[in-house]
N, C-alpha and C positions, 0 to 999 in steps of 0.2 A: 368920287364923293368928296366935297368940300369938308375941310376941318371943323367948320361950324355945323354942318349936317351930321357928322360923325359922332359932335358931341350931344347933339339932340337925340341922336338913335341911343346912346348909350344911357343918357338919362331916363328915356321912355323904357327902356329896358329893366333898370333898376328899381323904377316906380313899380312896374309890372311886377317883377321879383317877389318885391316887398308886400305887394299885396296879395299875391300867391301865398306867401308865407303866413300872412296874417289871418288867411284864410282857412289854411292847413292848418294852422294852431287854434284856430278859434274854432275849428269843426271838433275838438275834442273838449267835453266840457272839464273845468279846471278841477272838478272832484275825482273825475276819472283818472285824471295825472297822478292821484295818489295809490291808485290799486298796484300792490307790490313792493311798495315802497318801503324801507327799511325805517323801523320808529326809532333806534337809538344805534345808527349807523358807526358812530365813534365811541360805542361804549365799551372798556376795556374792564373785563372780570377784576383783573389784579389791582385795579386804583379803588374798587368800590370798598368801604368800609362801613358802611352803615346803609340799613335798608328799613326804610318807615312807609307804612301805609295809615296814613290818619295817624290817630291815638290807638288803633286797632292793635297794631302791629308794629313792634320795633325791634330789629336784630342789628347787633354792633360786634364790631371787632375789637378785642380787647387782649392784655396782655396773656391771658388765660385760655385763648381762641374766642372764636364767635361764640356770642353769647344771647338768649331772646329777654331783652328787656321786659318785655311785657309777660315773660312767665318766671318770675322769682329769679332774673338773671341768670338762669339754668342753662348750660352747652346747648347750642343749637346743632341739629343732626348735620354733619358737613356736608354728607352725602345729597340732602335735600336742597339744602342752602345752594350749593354749586349746579346741581340738575337746573333749580330755577333761576339762578343768575345766568347760565346760559341760555335758556329760554327766553332772557329778556335782550339778550345779545343777537337773538336770531329771529325776532318778532317783527312781522310785518303787516301791513296793511291788507286785510283782503278786500275788502271792497267798501265802499263808502255807503253810508244808512242815509240814504236821502229822507228825510222828514221825520227820522228817527230823533225824539227829543229825551235827552235822560232826566230823568227826574232828580236823582241822586248818584254823586259820584265822592270815591275816595282817590285822594292824591297818593299816588305812589312816587314815592323820592328814594332816590340814590345820592350817596355822599360819599366824598373821600375822607381821609385820616382828617385833613385840617376841618373838616363840616363845609367846604365847595358843593354846593349842588354839581352831579353831573349828568344826571338825566332825571326828567319828570314826566309824568303823565298821569290824567284822570282816567279812573277806571269806573265803567258802570257796571251794568248787570252781564250776567252770562246769555248767551244766546239759547234761548228756551227750546227752539224747534230743531236745530241741527244737532244740539248735544255737546259742540264743539266750538272755539270762538269767544270774543267777549267784546260788548261794546265799550269804545273809549272816544276822547277827543283828542285829537290831533289835526295841527294843522289849522284849528278852525273850523274842522268838520267832525260829524259825529262817524266813526268808522268802526269797523268789525275787525278786530285784529286776528291774528294766527292763531293763536293758542288762547284757551279760556283761563290761564292762570289761575288754576283751583287753590293753589297755596295761597294764593293774597287773595285771601278773601275769609281765612279760618283763622280761629285763636290761635294764640302764642303757643300752646301746648302739641299743636301739630306739627310745629316746628322742632320738635324733642324726639329723640328716641328713649321710648318707656321701657321698652326691655333694659333690665338692669343685671340680670344673670340668667346663664345659661343651662344650668344643671345644679336644682330643678328649676324650671321654665318661671322666672320671674318678672312681671311686669309693673310697674307703680300706677295708681290710678291718681295720685295728685303729692306734693310736696308739702309737707307739714313745717309750719313757722308759728314761732310764739308760745309753742306748746311746754309746758314745766317740765321737769326731770322726772317728778313724781308719774305725771300721767302717763310720759313717754315709756315710763316701767325697764328702761334698758339696765338699770343696774342690777335689777333681779329678773330678767328675761332669760330667753334660750340663746346661747352661741352655740354656732354650728359652721362647717365647713362647707363652701360652696364653691361652683366652677364657673369662671369667666374667663372668655377666651383663651381657651385650654388650661387656666390656672386653676387647680384644683384646692389651691391652699389659702383662699380667700375667706375673709371671716365675715359672717353676719350675723347679726342681733336682732332677735324678735321682740319686740317689747307687747306693751300692752293693747288691748282692743280701743280702738277710739271710740270716744263718748257717742252712746246712742247709735252704735253701728257694729257692723263684724269685722271692718277693715281692722286691719295691724299696724302698729308702728313698725319702723324695717331702717335697718341700717347697716352701710357697709364698712367693712375698716374702722378706719379713724375718719371716715368722711365728714364732711360739714351736713351732707345731705341728709336730711329725716323723709323718709319714703312713706307714703300710706299705700299699703298693698293687702289686695285682697286674701280673706285669711286661708282659704282652700289653698292658693299656689305656695304658701308654707306650712301647710298641714304636714307636709313629710320631715320638716324640722322640729314639731313641737312633739315632746314625750308623749307616748301613749297614755293613758289613764287606765291604772289598774283593773283586771278584772274583776266585776262582783262578786262576791263569797255567796255562793247559793245556801240558803238556809234550807234545813231538811223539815220538810213538812210530816206532821205526825197524823197521819192518816186514822181517821175514827171509822170504826167497824160500823159496818152498814148498818141502818136503823132495825131492818129486818133480822138481822142475823142477832142483835142485841135481843131482841124480842124473843125470839126464837130459845135463846141460851135461857132466859130467863123462865119462859114456859118450860122447859125441861128441868129446871132447878124446883120447881114447884112442888111436883110430886116425891122429889128425894125430900125435900123439907117436912112435908107432913108423915114419910114414914120414920123419919126422925123423931119427931114428936111423939108420934103413936108409941115408939118402942119406949121412950122414956116415960 
């Protein structure tokens, strides 16, 4: 075989090999290549300092720890935050939703301490039929991701731990802001000891009832936070009202007995008059 013939054969083999590769790669739809692909393959939890979901939810790392900016800047539930950031690092494409058009989406954005964007994803609605998974826009396709990410769809309050006292069990309904000292009523309120994380010497103050409601204002130690709690949860801390004095009722003689006594007295009265 001449050198010229060898070159021709090698060239032909290369062309055939390239064609075969193109055919094999082209046989798999481009969307299907996304199945199982990691959404955020390079995301490091330790670098995340801010989480935003449009204007609905904003979480930020501060010098006091993570806070929920969209809920009074109250401390975030650290366990819940860690759990959901971990979900994002493990999030994958479940399948491509062909023909699915998302009517509305919310931009989930993760940033570092300098404000640099680390990751972003347009989240749509949850999958209604399966009960898990959620639609999102990824790599130009509408996909169903591997987790429903329920926490990224709720309000800011869902990202805080509302339980504030262990004994008695007290959980708050809301945070009070801009209420006058007079309306709060802490100056003349009830002061009591409560237990938190095994510490039995924590001081709680129960204030007035909220306007047009039955909940009460509540404060722990010298905390900056003023809570609104259900009255039944602090009922044991409130003084019991003195028992009402029972008034003795003067029982009247039965009408029949009174009339009988009157009838018996009539003959005696007549006899006395005749004697006189």
